[in-house]
PQR file with spaces between the fields and no chain letter, atoms N, CA, C, O and H, PARSE charges and radii, in Angstrom:
ATOM       1  N    MET     1     -13.354    2.529    3.575 -0.4000 1.5000
ATOM       2  CA   MET     1     -12.215    3.410    3.580 -0.0000 2.0000
ATOM       3  C    MET     1     -12.537    4.706    4.311  0.5500 1.7000
ATOM       4  O    MET     1     -11.708    5.221    5.060 -0.5500 1.4000
ATOM       5  N    ALA     2     -13.738    5.233    4.095 -0.4000 1.5000
ATOM       6  CA   ALA     2     -14.111    6.486    4.754 -0.0000 2.0000
ATOM       7  C    ALA     2     -14.136    6.321    6.270  0.5500 1.7000
ATOM       8  O    ALA     2     -13.697    7.216    6.992 -0.5500 1.4000
ATOM       9  H    ALA     2     -14.411    4.814    3.486  0.4000 1.0000
ATOM      10  N    LYS     3     -14.648    5.184    6.768 -0.4000 1.5000
ATOM      11  CA   LYS     3     -14.703    4.945    8.213 -0.0000 2.0000
ATOM      12  C    LYS     3     -13.317    4.948    8.849  0.5500 1.7000
ATOM      13  O    LYS     3     -13.144    5.394    9.983 -0.5500 1.4000
ATOM      14  H    LYS     3     -15.005    4.457    6.181  0.4000 1.0000
ATOM      15  N    LEU     4     -12.338    4.448    8.110 -0.4000 1.5000
ATOM      16  CA   LEU     4     -10.981    4.336    8.637 -0.0000 2.0000
ATOM      17  C    LEU     4     -10.107    5.536    8.309  0.5500 1.7000
ATOM      18  O    LEU     4      -8.962    5.607    8.756 -0.5500 1.4000
ATOM      19  H    LEU     4     -12.479    4.086    7.189  0.4000 1.0000
ATOM      20  N    GLY     5     -10.629    6.476    7.537 -0.4000 1.5000
ATOM      21  CA   GLY     5      -9.843    7.640    7.159 -0.0000 2.0000
ATOM      22  C    GLY     5      -8.753    7.305    6.146  0.5500 1.7000
ATOM      23  O    GLY     5      -7.712    7.961    6.101 -0.5500 1.4000
ATOM      24  H    GLY     5     -11.559    6.418    7.174  0.4000 1.0000
ATOM      25  N    VAL     6      -8.999    6.284    5.341 -0.4000 1.5000
ATOM      26  CA   VAL     6      -8.022    5.848    4.345 -0.0000 2.0000
ATOM      27  C    VAL     6      -8.060    6.780    3.144  0.5500 1.7000
ATOM      28  O    VAL     6      -9.132    7.152    2.667 -0.5500 1.4000
ATOM      29  H    VAL     6      -9.844    5.751    5.378  0.4000 1.0000
ATOM      30  N    VAL     7      -6.898    7.149    2.668 -0.4000 1.5000
ATOM      31  CA   VAL     7      -6.781    7.969    1.466 -0.0000 2.0000
ATOM      32  C    VAL     7      -6.230    7.070    0.359  0.5500 1.7000
ATOM      33  O    VAL     7      -5.046    6.735    0.375 -0.5500 1.4000
ATOM      34  H    VAL     7      -6.027    6.847    3.055  0.4000 1.0000
ATOM      35  N    PRO     8      -7.069    6.675   -0.599 -0.5600 1.5000
ATOM      36  CA   PRO     8      -6.570    5.813   -1.676  0.2800 2.0000
ATOM      37  C    PRO     8      -5.773    6.615   -2.695  0.5500 1.7000
ATOM      38  O    PRO     8      -6.058    7.787   -2.939 -0.5500 1.4000
ATOM      39  N    LEU     9      -4.791    5.984   -3.274 -0.4000 1.5000
ATOM      40  CA   LEU     9      -3.976    6.614   -4.310 -0.0000 2.0000
ATOM      41  C    LEU     9      -3.743    5.577   -5.394  0.5500 1.7000
ATOM      42  O    LEU     9      -3.315    4.457   -5.116 -0.5500 1.4000
ATOM      43  H    LEU     9      -4.560    5.032   -3.075  0.4000 1.0000
ATOM      44  N    LYS    10      -4.025    5.953   -6.616 -0.4000 1.5000
ATOM      45  CA   LYS    10      -3.800    5.064   -7.748 -0.0000 2.0000
ATOM      46  C    LYS    10      -2.775    5.735   -8.656  0.5500 1.7000
ATOM      47  O    LYS    10      -2.973    6.865   -9.105 -0.5500 1.4000
ATOM      48  H    LYS    10      -4.373    6.863   -6.842  0.4000 1.0000
ATOM      49  N    ALA    11      -1.693    5.037   -8.919 -0.4000 1.5000
ATOM      50  CA   ALA    11      -0.652    5.561   -9.800 -0.0000 2.0000
ATOM      51  C    ALA    11      -0.764    4.843  -11.141  0.5500 1.7000
ATOM      52  O    ALA    11      -0.768    3.613  -11.193 -0.5500 1.4000
ATOM      53  H    ALA    11      -1.533    4.119   -8.554  0.4000 1.0000
ATOM      54  N    ASP    12      -0.855    5.601  -12.210 -0.4000 1.5000
ATOM      55  CA   ASP    12      -0.987    5.042  -13.550 -0.0000 2.0000
ATOM      56  C    ASP    12       0.398    4.870  -14.167  0.5500 1.7000
ATOM      57  O    ASP    12       1.125    5.842  -14.375 -0.5500 1.4000
ATOM      58  H    ASP    12      -0.852    6.600  -12.168  0.4000 1.0000
ATOM      59  N    PHE    13       0.748    3.624  -14.455 -0.4000 1.5000
ATOM      60  CA   PHE    13       2.056    3.313  -15.013 -0.0000 2.0000
ATOM      61  C    PHE    13       1.940    2.902  -16.480  0.5500 1.7000
ATOM      62  O    PHE    13       2.778    2.166  -17.001 -0.5500 1.4000
ATOM      63  H    PHE    13       0.158    2.835  -14.286  0.4000 1.0000
ATOM      64  N    THR    14       0.881    3.392  -17.140 -0.4000 1.5000
ATOM      65  CA   THR    14       0.689    3.105  -18.562 -0.0000 2.0000
ATOM      66  C    THR    14       1.910    3.569  -19.346  0.5500 1.7000
ATOM      67  O    THR    14       2.384    2.880  -20.249 -0.5500 1.4000
ATOM      68  H    THR    14       0.199    3.990  -16.718  0.4000 1.0000
ATOM      69  N    ARG    15       2.400    4.728  -18.993 -0.4000 1.5000
ATOM      70  CA   ARG    15       3.638    5.258  -19.576 -0.0000 2.0000
ATOM      71  C    ARG    15       4.669    5.325  -18.462  0.5500 1.7000
ATOM      72  O    ARG    15       4.328    5.540  -17.299 -0.5500 1.4000
ATOM      73  H    ARG    15       2.014    5.288  -18.260  0.4000 1.0000
ATOM      74  N    SER    16       5.907    5.143  -18.818 -0.4000 1.5000
ATOM      75  CA   SER    16       6.974    5.161  -17.822 -0.0000 2.0000
ATOM      76  C    SER    16       6.909    6.448  -16.991  0.5500 1.7000
ATOM      77  O    SER    16       6.680    7.537  -17.516 -0.5500 1.4000
ATOM      78  H    SER    16       6.184    4.968  -19.763  0.4000 1.0000
ATOM      79  N    ASN    17       7.116    6.292  -15.696 -0.4000 1.5000
ATOM      80  CA   ASN    17       7.060    7.421  -14.776 -0.0000 2.0000
ATOM      81  C    ASN    17       8.194    7.253  -13.778  0.5500 1.7000
ATOM      82  O    ASN    17       8.255    6.227  -13.101 -0.5500 1.4000
ATOM      83  H    ASN    17       7.303    5.407  -15.269  0.4000 1.0000
ATOM      84  N    PRO    18       9.098    8.224  -13.662 -0.5600 1.5000
ATOM      85  CA   PRO    18      10.256    8.064  -12.774  0.2800 2.0000
ATOM      86  C    PRO    18       9.891    7.920  -11.293  0.5500 1.7000
ATOM      87  O    PRO    18      10.597    7.234  -10.554 -0.5500 1.4000
ATOM      88  N    VAL    19       8.829    8.537  -10.859 -0.4000 1.5000
ATOM      89  CA   VAL    19       8.424    8.423   -9.448 -0.0000 2.0000
ATOM      90  C    VAL    19       7.934    7.005   -9.166  0.5500 1.7000
ATOM      91  O    VAL    19       8.311    6.398   -8.163 -0.5500 1.4000
ATOM      92  H    VAL    19       8.255    9.095  -11.460  0.4000 1.0000
ATOM      93  N    ILE    20       7.095    6.485  -10.052 -0.4000 1.5000
ATOM      94  CA   ILE    20       6.604    5.117   -9.861 -0.0000 2.0000
ATOM      95  C    ILE    20       7.754    4.125   -9.987  0.5500 1.7000
ATOM      96  O    ILE    20       7.831    3.170   -9.213 -0.5500 1.4000
ATOM      97  H    ILE    20       6.789    6.978  -10.866  0.4000 1.0000
ATOM      98  N    SER    21       8.643    4.335  -10.942 -0.4000 1.5000
ATOM      99  CA   SER    21       9.811    3.464  -11.102 -0.0000 2.0000
ATOM     100  C    SER    21      10.651    3.441   -9.821  0.5500 1.7000
ATOM     101  O    SER    21      11.141    2.384   -9.422 -0.5500 1.4000
ATOM     102  H    SER    21       8.581    5.111  -11.570  0.4000 1.0000
ATOM     103  N    ALA    22      10.817    4.580   -9.187 -0.4000 1.5000
ATOM     104  CA   ALA    22      11.592    4.655   -7.945 -0.0000 2.0000
ATOM     105  C    ALA    22      10.910    3.870   -6.830  0.5500 1.7000
ATOM     106  O    ALA    22      11.583    3.178   -6.067 -0.5500 1.4000
ATOM     107  H    ALA    22      10.420    5.438   -9.511  0.4000 1.0000
ATOM     108  N    TRP    23       9.578    3.967   -6.724 -0.4000 1.5000
ATOM     109  CA   TRP    23       8.839    3.199   -5.715 -0.0000 2.0000
ATOM     110  C    TRP    23       8.983    1.704   -5.975  0.5500 1.7000
ATOM     111  O    TRP    23       9.184    0.933   -5.036 -0.5500 1.4000
ATOM     112  H    TRP    23       9.032    4.529   -7.344  0.4000 1.0000
ATOM     113  N    LEU    24       8.885    1.284   -7.230 -0.4000 1.5000
ATOM     114  CA   LEU    24       9.042   -0.128   -7.565 -0.0000 2.0000
ATOM     115  C    LEU    24      10.430   -0.619   -7.153  0.5500 1.7000
ATOM     116  O    LEU    24      10.548   -1.660   -6.506 -0.5500 1.4000
ATOM     117  H    LEU    24       8.723    1.910   -7.993  0.4000 1.0000
ATOM     118  N    ARG    25      11.475    0.113   -7.518 -0.4000 1.5000
ATOM     119  CA   ARG    25      12.840   -0.275   -7.156 -0.0000 2.0000
ATOM     120  C    ARG    25      13.020   -0.324   -5.644  0.5500 1.7000
ATOM     121  O    ARG    25      13.596   -1.271   -5.109 -0.5500 1.4000
ATOM     122  H    ARG    25      11.379    0.959   -8.044  0.4000 1.0000
ATOM     123  N    ARG    26      12.524    0.698   -4.964 -0.4000 1.5000
ATOM     124  CA   ARG    26      12.671    0.785   -3.499 -0.0000 2.0000
ATOM     125  C    ARG    26      12.097   -0.444   -2.804  0.5500 1.7000
ATOM     126  O    ARG    26      12.593   -0.870   -1.760 -0.5500 1.4000
ATOM     127  H    ARG    26      12.055    1.467   -5.399  0.4000 1.0000
ATOM     128  N    HIS    27      11.051   -1.007   -3.390 -0.4000 1.5000
ATOM     129  CA   HIS    27      10.380   -2.145   -2.759 -0.0000 2.0000
ATOM     130  C    HIS    27      10.675   -3.464   -3.461  0.5500 1.7000
ATOM     131  O    HIS    27       9.987   -4.460   -3.237 -0.5500 1.4000
ATOM     132  H    HIS    27      10.648   -0.661   -4.237  0.4000 1.0000
ATOM     133  N    GLY    28      11.706   -3.468   -4.315 -0.4000 1.5000
ATOM     134  CA   GLY    28      12.159   -4.707   -4.934 -0.0000 2.0000
ATOM     135  C    GLY    28      11.201   -5.300   -5.949  0.5500 1.7000
ATOM     136  O    GLY    28      11.184   -6.514   -6.150 -0.5500 1.4000
ATOM     137  H    GLY    28      12.265   -2.659   -4.497  0.4000 1.0000
ATOM     138  N    LYS    29      10.415   -4.470   -6.583 -0.4000 1.5000
ATOM     139  CA   LYS    29       9.447   -4.942   -7.571 -0.0000 2.0000
ATOM     140  C    LYS    29       9.913   -4.584   -8.970  0.5500 1.7000
ATOM     141  O    LYS    29      10.542   -3.549   -9.187 -0.5500 1.4000
ATOM     142  H    LYS    29      10.429   -3.483   -6.420  0.4000 1.0000
ATOM     143  N    ALA    30       9.592   -5.465   -9.921 -0.4000 1.5000
ATOM     144  CA   ALA    30       9.964   -5.219  -11.316 -0.0000 2.0000
ATOM     145  C    ALA    30       8.838   -4.554  -12.092  0.5500 1.7000
ATOM     146  O    ALA    30       9.073   -3.973  -13.152 -0.5500 1.4000
ATOM     147  H    ALA    30       9.081   -6.306   -9.745  0.4000 1.0000
ATOM     148  N    GLY    31       7.628   -4.634  -11.577 -0.4000 1.5000
ATOM     149  CA   GLY    31       6.495   -4.060  -12.300 -0.0000 2.0000
ATOM     150  C    GLY    31       5.254   -3.998  -11.447  0.5500 1.7000
ATOM     151  O    GLY    31       5.291   -4.206  -10.234 -0.5500 1.4000
ATOM     152  H    GLY    31       7.437   -5.105  -10.716  0.4000 1.0000
ATOM     153  N    VAL    32       4.169   -3.710  -12.105 -0.4000 1.5000
ATOM     154  CA   VAL    32       2.883   -3.563  -11.425 -0.0000 2.0000
ATOM     155  C    VAL    32       2.026   -4.788  -11.684  0.5500 1.7000
ATOM     156  O    VAL    32       2.248   -5.466  -12.687 -0.5500 1.4000
ATOM     157  H    VAL    32       4.139   -3.541  -13.090  0.4000 1.0000
ATOM     158  N    PRO    33       1.054   -5.110  -10.830 -0.5600 1.5000
ATOM     159  CA   PRO    33       0.567   -4.277   -9.740  0.2800 2.0000
ATOM     160  C    PRO    33       1.467   -4.355   -8.502  0.5500 1.7000
ATOM     161  O    PRO    33       2.121   -5.364   -8.240 -0.5500 1.4000
ATOM     162  N    MET    34       1.472   -3.286   -7.780 -0.4000 1.5000
ATOM     163  CA   MET    34       2.150   -3.226   -6.490 -0.0000 2.0000
ATOM     164  C    MET    34       1.216   -2.486   -5.549  0.5500 1.7000
ATOM     165  O    MET    34       0.865   -1.329   -5.779 -0.5500 1.4000
ATOM     166  H    MET    34       0.941   -2.466   -7.992  0.4000 1.0000
ATOM     167  N    TYR    35       0.825   -3.167   -4.495 -0.4000 1.5000
ATOM     168  CA   TYR    35      -0.093   -2.585   -3.514 -0.0000 2.0000
ATOM     169  C    TYR    35       0.692   -2.239   -2.253  0.5500 1.7000
ATOM     170  O    TYR    35       1.216   -3.127   -1.581 -0.5500 1.4000
ATOM     171  H    TYR    35       1.110   -4.107   -4.309  0.4000 1.0000
ATOM     172  N    VAL    36       0.773   -0.960   -1.935 -0.4000 1.5000
ATOM     173  CA   VAL    36       1.530   -0.474   -0.784 -0.0000 2.0000
ATOM     174  C    VAL    36       0.557    0.095    0.239  0.5500 1.7000
ATOM     175  O    VAL    36      -0.328    0.881   -0.100 -0.5500 1.4000
ATOM     176  H    VAL    36       0.347   -0.238   -2.481  0.4000 1.0000
ATOM     177  N    VAL    37       0.728   -0.307    1.482 -0.4000 1.5000
ATOM     178  CA   VAL    37      -0.073    0.244    2.578 -0.0000 2.0000
ATOM     179  C    VAL    37       0.849    1.118    3.411  0.5500 1.7000
ATOM     180  O    VAL    37       1.892    0.668    3.886 -0.5500 1.4000
ATOM     181  H    VAL    37       1.447   -0.945    1.758  0.4000 1.0000
ATOM     182  N    ILE    38       0.451    2.373    3.582 -0.4000 1.5000
ATOM     183  CA   ILE    38       1.226    3.324    4.365 -0.0000 2.0000
ATOM     184  C    ILE    38       0.438    3.607    5.641  0.5500 1.7000
ATOM     185  O    ILE    38      -0.617    4.240    5.584 -0.5500 1.4000
ATOM     186  H    ILE    38      -0.397    2.738    3.196  0.4000 1.0000
ATOM     187  N    PRO    39       0.932    3.147    6.788 -0.5600 1.5000
ATOM     188  CA   PRO    39       0.202    3.335    8.040  0.2800 2.0000
ATOM     189  C    PRO    39       0.012    4.803    8.420  0.5500 1.7000
ATOM     190  O    PRO    39       0.789    5.668    8.015 -0.5500 1.4000
ATOM     191  N    ALA    40      -1.017    5.063    9.190 -0.4000 1.5000
ATOM     192  CA   ALA    40      -1.299    6.414    9.676 -0.0000 2.0000
ATOM     193  C    ALA    40      -0.160    6.916   10.564  0.5500 1.7000
ATOM     194  O    ALA    40       0.157    8.105   10.557 -0.5500 1.4000
ATOM     195  H    ALA    40      -1.648    4.361    9.519  0.4000 1.0000
ATOM     196  N    ASP    41       0.447    6.018   11.319 -0.4000 1.5000
ATOM     197  CA   ASP    41       1.554    6.369   12.215 -0.0000 2.0000
ATOM     198  C    ASP    41       2.846    6.414   11.397  0.5500 1.7000
ATOM     199  O    ASP    41       3.308    5.372   10.933 -0.5500 1.4000
ATOM     200  H    ASP    41       0.190    5.052   11.324  0.4000 1.0000
ATOM     201  N    PRO    42       3.436    7.592   11.209 -0.5600 1.5000
ATOM     202  CA   PRO    42       4.646    7.696   10.392  0.2800 2.0000
ATOM     203  C    PRO    42       5.846    6.940   10.966  0.5500 1.7000
ATOM     204  O    PRO    42       6.833    6.737   10.258 -0.5500 1.4000
ATOM     205  N    ALA    43       5.784    6.525   12.218 -0.4000 1.5000
ATOM     206  CA   ALA    43       6.878    5.764   12.816 -0.0000 2.0000
ATOM     207  C    ALA    43       6.863    4.309   12.340  0.5500 1.7000
ATOM     208  O    ALA    43       7.861    3.598   12.461 -0.5500 1.4000
ATOM     209  H    ALA    43       4.983    6.690   12.793  0.4000 1.0000
ATOM     210  N    ARG    44       5.732    3.877   11.802 -0.4000 1.5000
ATOM     211  CA   ARG    44       5.626    2.503   11.300 -0.0000 2.0000
ATOM     212  C    ARG    44       6.034    2.456    9.831  0.5500 1.7000
ATOM     213  O    ARG    44       5.810    3.407    9.081 -0.5500 1.4000
ATOM     214  H    ARG    44       4.921    4.454   11.704  0.4000 1.0000
ATOM     215  N    GLU    45       6.629    1.347    9.435 -0.4000 1.5000
ATOM     216  CA   GLU    45       7.079    1.196    8.058 -0.0000 2.0000
ATOM     217  C    GLU    45       5.919    0.823    7.146  0.5500 1.7000
ATOM     218  O    GLU    45       4.929    0.240    7.588 -0.5500 1.4000
ATOM     219  H    GLU    45       6.811    0.575   10.044  0.4000 1.0000
ATOM     220  N    VAL    46       6.052    1.164    5.874 -0.4000 1.5000
ATOM     221  CA   VAL    46       5.067    0.742    4.882 -0.0000 2.0000
ATOM     222  C    VAL    46       5.235   -0.750    4.641  0.5500 1.7000
ATOM     223  O    VAL    46       6.299   -1.310    4.905 -0.5500 1.4000
ATOM     224  H    VAL    46       6.856    1.638    5.515  0.4000 1.0000
ATOM     225  N    TRP    47       4.195   -1.389    4.145 -0.4000 1.5000
ATOM     226  CA   TRP    47       4.322   -2.787    3.777 -0.0000 2.0000
ATOM     227  C    TRP    47       3.580   -3.039    2.472  0.5500 1.7000
ATOM     228  O    TRP    47       2.693   -2.283    2.076 -0.5500 1.4000
ATOM     229  H    TRP    47       3.331   -0.934    3.931  0.4000 1.0000
ATOM     230  N    LEU    48       3.973   -4.122    1.823 -0.4000 1.5000
ATOM     231  CA   LEU    48       3.384   -4.490    0.548 -0.0000 2.0000
ATOM     232  C    LEU    48       2.366   -5.604    0.742  0.5500 1.7000
ATOM     233  O    LEU    48       2.553   -6.510    1.554 -0.5500 1.4000
ATOM     234  H    LEU    48       4.693   -4.736    2.145  0.4000 1.0000
ATOM     235  N    LEU    49       1.296   -5.513   -0.017 -0.4000 1.5000
ATOM     236  CA   LEU    49       0.337   -6.610   -0.074 -0.0000 2.0000
ATOM     237  C    LEU    49       0.716   -7.473   -1.271  0.5500 1.7000
ATOM     238  O    LEU    49       1.398   -7.002   -2.181 -0.5500 1.4000
ATOM     239  H    LEU    49       1.144   -4.777   -0.677  0.4000 1.0000
ATOM     240  N    PRO    50       0.283   -8.729   -1.282 -0.5600 1.5000
ATOM     241  CA   PRO    50       0.601   -9.589   -2.427  0.2800 2.0000
ATOM     242  C    PRO    50      -0.122   -9.128   -3.695  0.5500 1.7000
ATOM     243  O    PRO    50      -1.071   -8.347   -3.628 -0.5500 1.4000
ATOM     244  N    GLU    51       0.334   -9.616   -4.842 -0.4000 1.5000
ATOM     245  CA   GLU    51      -0.271   -9.224   -6.116 -0.0000 2.0000
ATOM     246  C    GLU    51      -1.712   -9.722   -6.239  0.5500 1.7000
ATOM     247  O    GLU    51      -2.548   -9.066   -6.862 -0.5500 1.4000
ATOM     248  H    GLU    51       1.105  -10.250   -4.897  0.4000 1.0000
ATOM     249  N    VAL    52      -1.998  -10.877   -5.648 -0.4000 1.5000
ATOM     250  CA   VAL    52      -3.356  -11.420   -5.660 -0.0000 2.0000
ATOM     251  C    VAL    52      -3.977  -11.132   -4.296  0.5500 1.7000
ATOM     252  O    VAL    52      -3.473  -11.581   -3.266 -0.5500 1.4000
ATOM     253  H    VAL    52      -1.319  -11.409   -5.142  0.4000 1.0000
ATOM     254  N    LEU    53      -5.073  -10.382   -4.302 -0.4000 1.5000
ATOM     255  CA   LEU    53      -5.702   -9.922   -3.062 -0.0000 2.0000
ATOM     256  C    LEU    53      -7.047  -10.586   -2.831  0.5500 1.7000
ATOM     257  O    LEU    53      -7.718  -11.021   -3.766 -0.5500 1.4000
ATOM     258  H    LEU    53      -5.482  -10.018   -5.139  0.4000 1.0000
ATOM     259  N    THR    54      -7.425  -10.652   -1.554 -0.4000 1.5000
ATOM     260  CA   THR    54      -8.800  -10.998   -1.188 -0.0000 2.0000
ATOM     261  C    THR    54      -9.366   -9.787   -0.459  0.5500 1.7000
ATOM     262  O    THR    54      -8.604   -8.992    0.091 -0.5500 1.4000
ATOM     263  H    THR    54      -6.880  -10.298   -0.794  0.4000 1.0000
ATOM     264  N    PRO    55     -10.683   -9.631   -0.445 -0.5600 1.5000
ATOM     265  CA   PRO    55     -11.267   -8.517    0.306  0.2800 2.0000
ATOM     266  C    PRO    55     -10.831   -8.520    1.775  0.5500 1.7000
ATOM     267  O    PRO    55     -10.579   -7.461    2.349 -0.5500 1.4000
ATOM     268  N    GLY    56     -10.743   -9.696    2.378 -0.4000 1.5000
ATOM     269  CA   GLY    56     -10.343   -9.795    3.782 -0.0000 2.0000
ATOM     270  C    GLY    56      -8.940   -9.273    4.028  0.5500 1.7000
ATOM     271  O    GLY    56      -8.690   -8.593    5.023 -0.5500 1.4000
ATOM     272  H    GLY    56     -10.948  -10.557    1.913  0.4000 1.0000
ATOM     273  N    MET    57      -8.017   -9.592    3.115 -0.4000 1.5000
ATOM     274  CA   MET    57      -6.630   -9.092    3.249 -0.0000 2.0000
ATOM     275  C    MET    57      -6.599   -7.576    3.238  0.5500 1.7000
ATOM     276  O    MET    57      -5.911   -6.945    4.040 -0.5500 1.4000
ATOM     277  H    MET    57      -8.220  -10.144    2.307  0.4000 1.0000
ATOM     278  N    VAL    58      -7.357   -7.002    2.312 -0.4000 1.5000
ATOM     279  CA   VAL    58      -7.361   -5.544    2.167 -0.0000 2.0000
ATOM     280  C    VAL    58      -7.958   -4.892    3.397  0.5500 1.7000
ATOM     281  O    VAL    58      -7.387   -3.943    3.933 -0.5500 1.4000
ATOM     282  H    VAL    58      -7.916   -7.515    1.660  0.4000 1.0000
ATOM     283  N    VAL    59      -9.100   -5.387    3.855 -0.4000 1.5000
ATOM     284  CA   VAL    59      -9.758   -4.804    5.031 -0.0000 2.0000
ATOM     285  C    VAL    59      -8.850   -4.908    6.250  0.5500 1.7000
ATOM     286  O    VAL    59      -8.707   -3.940    6.997 -0.5500 1.4000
ATOM     287  H    VAL    59      -9.565   -6.158    3.419  0.4000 1.0000
ATOM     288  N    GLU    60      -8.236   -6.066    6.459 -0.4000 1.5000
ATOM     289  CA   GLU    60      -7.337   -6.236    7.608 -0.0000 2.0000
ATOM     290  C    GLU    60      -6.157   -5.268    7.538  0.5500 1.7000
ATOM     291  O    GLU    60      -5.808   -4.639    8.538 -0.5500 1.4000
ATOM     292  H    GLU    60      -8.351   -6.852    5.851  0.4000 1.0000
ATOM     293  N    ALA    61      -5.544   -5.147    6.361 -0.4000 1.5000
ATOM     294  CA   ALA    61      -4.399   -4.251    6.216 -0.0000 2.0000
ATOM     295  C    ALA    61      -4.790   -2.801    6.464  0.5500 1.7000
ATOM     296  O    ALA    61      -4.047   -2.057    7.104 -0.5500 1.4000
ATOM     297  H    ALA    61      -5.827   -5.657    5.549  0.4000 1.0000
ATOM     298  N    LEU    62      -5.952   -2.398    5.960 -0.4000 1.5000
ATOM     299  CA   LEU    62      -6.399   -1.013    6.163 -0.0000 2.0000
ATOM     300  C    LEU    62      -6.712   -0.744    7.624  0.5500 1.7000
ATOM     301  O    LEU    62      -6.409    0.335    8.134 -0.5500 1.4000
ATOM     302  H    LEU    62      -6.555   -3.003    5.440  0.4000 1.0000
ATOM     303  N    ARG    63      -7.314   -1.711    8.303 -0.4000 1.5000
ATOM     304  CA   ARG    63      -7.585   -1.538    9.743 -0.0000 2.0000
ATOM     305  C    ARG    63      -6.289   -1.397   10.526  0.5500 1.7000
ATOM     306  O    ARG    63      -6.170   -0.537   11.398 -0.5500 1.4000
ATOM     307  H    ARG    63      -7.560   -2.587    7.889  0.4000 1.0000
ATOM     308  N    GLU    64      -5.320   -2.248   10.207 -0.4000 1.5000
ATOM     309  CA   GLU    64      -4.023   -2.140   10.883 -0.0000 2.0000
ATOM     310  C    GLU    64      -3.368   -0.799   10.612  0.5500 1.7000
ATOM     311  O    GLU    64      -2.849   -0.155   11.524 -0.5500 1.4000
ATOM     312  H    GLU    64      -5.417   -2.947    9.498  0.4000 1.0000
ATOM     313  N    ALA    65      -3.396   -0.385    9.366 -0.4000 1.5000
ATOM     314  CA   ALA    65      -2.761    0.880    8.985 -0.0000 2.0000
ATOM     315  C    ALA    65      -3.416    2.066    9.662  0.5500 1.7000
ATOM     316  O    ALA    65      -2.753    3.057    9.970 -0.5500 1.4000
ATOM     317  H    ALA    65      -3.818   -0.907    8.626  0.4000 1.0000
ATOM     318  N    ALA    66      -4.716    1.968    9.894 -0.4000 1.5000
ATOM     319  CA   ALA    66      -5.447    3.048   10.546 -0.0000 2.0000
ATOM     320  C    ALA    66      -5.207    3.073   12.054  0.5500 1.7000
ATOM     321  O    ALA    66      -5.615    4.010   12.740 -0.5500 1.4000
ATOM     322  H    ALA    66      -5.254    1.163    9.643  0.4000 1.0000
ATOM     323  N    GLY    67      -4.542    2.039   12.560 -0.4000 1.5000
ATOM     324  CA   GLY    67      -4.246    1.998   14.000 -0.0000 2.0000
ATOM     325  C    GLY    67      -5.175    1.111   14.775  0.5500 1.7000
ATOM     326  O    GLY    67      -5.171    1.150   16.005 -0.5500 1.4000
ATOM     327  H    GLY    67      -4.211    1.278   12.002  0.4000 1.0000
ATOM     328  N    GLY    68      -5.978    0.304   14.098 -0.4000 1.5000
ATOM     329  CA   GLY    68      -6.933   -0.573   14.756 -0.0000 2.0000
ATOM     330  C    GLY    68      -6.308   -1.771   15.426  0.5500 1.7000
ATOM     331  O    GLY    68      -6.919   -2.361   16.317 -0.5500 1.4000
ATOM     332  H    GLY    68      -5.981    0.272   13.099  0.4000 1.0000
ATOM     333  N    LYS    69      -5.089   -2.157   15.021 -0.4000 1.5000
ATOM     334  CA   LYS    69      -4.379   -3.305   15.603 -0.0000 2.0000
ATOM     335  C    LYS    69      -2.930   -2.924   15.765  0.5500 1.7000
ATOM     336  O    LYS    69      -2.511   -1.822   15.411 -0.5500 1.4000
ATOM     337  H    LYS    69      -4.592   -1.677   14.298  0.4000 1.0000
ATOM     338  N    GLY    70      -2.180   -3.848   16.303 -0.4000 1.5000
ATOM     339  CA   GLY    70      -0.742   -3.647   16.438 -0.0000 2.0000
ATOM     340  C    GLY    70      -0.054   -3.630   15.094  0.5500 1.7000
ATOM     341  O    GLY    70      -0.701   -3.776   14.057 -0.5500 1.4000
ATOM     342  H    GLY    70      -2.520   -4.743   16.591  0.4000 1.0000
ATOM     343  N    GLY    71       1.235   -3.454   15.105 -0.4000 1.5000
ATOM     344  CA   GLY    71       2.025   -3.357   13.886 -0.0000 2.0000
ATOM     345  C    GLY    71       2.084   -4.651   13.116  0.5500 1.7000
ATOM     346  O    GLY    71       1.618   -5.693   13.576 -0.5500 1.4000
ATOM     347  H    GLY    71       1.761   -3.335   15.948  0.4000 1.0000
ATOM     348  N    ARG    72       2.655   -4.570   11.955 -0.4000 1.5000
ATOM     349  CA   ARG    72       2.825   -5.751   11.094 -0.0000 2.0000
ATOM     350  C    ARG    72       4.133   -6.401   11.359  0.5500 1.7000
ATOM     351  O    ARG    72       4.458   -7.410   10.734 -0.5500 1.4000
ATOM     352  H    ARG    72       3.034   -3.723   11.581  0.4000 1.0000
């Protein structure tokens, strides 16, 4: 993450939170986990990763988000 300049963010939904609820609704999710990748380029849209992840999926998504590859 440090090599790519990734800023991780973990949102705790142990107790109801209106901001997290809004993000879930915005992306058509009913609950957590929800993994959102926000690209470095603000012109690109955010995308969701699946609930079940592999290390390769995460690394690829972070590289793309950092600008290492074309868009999704």
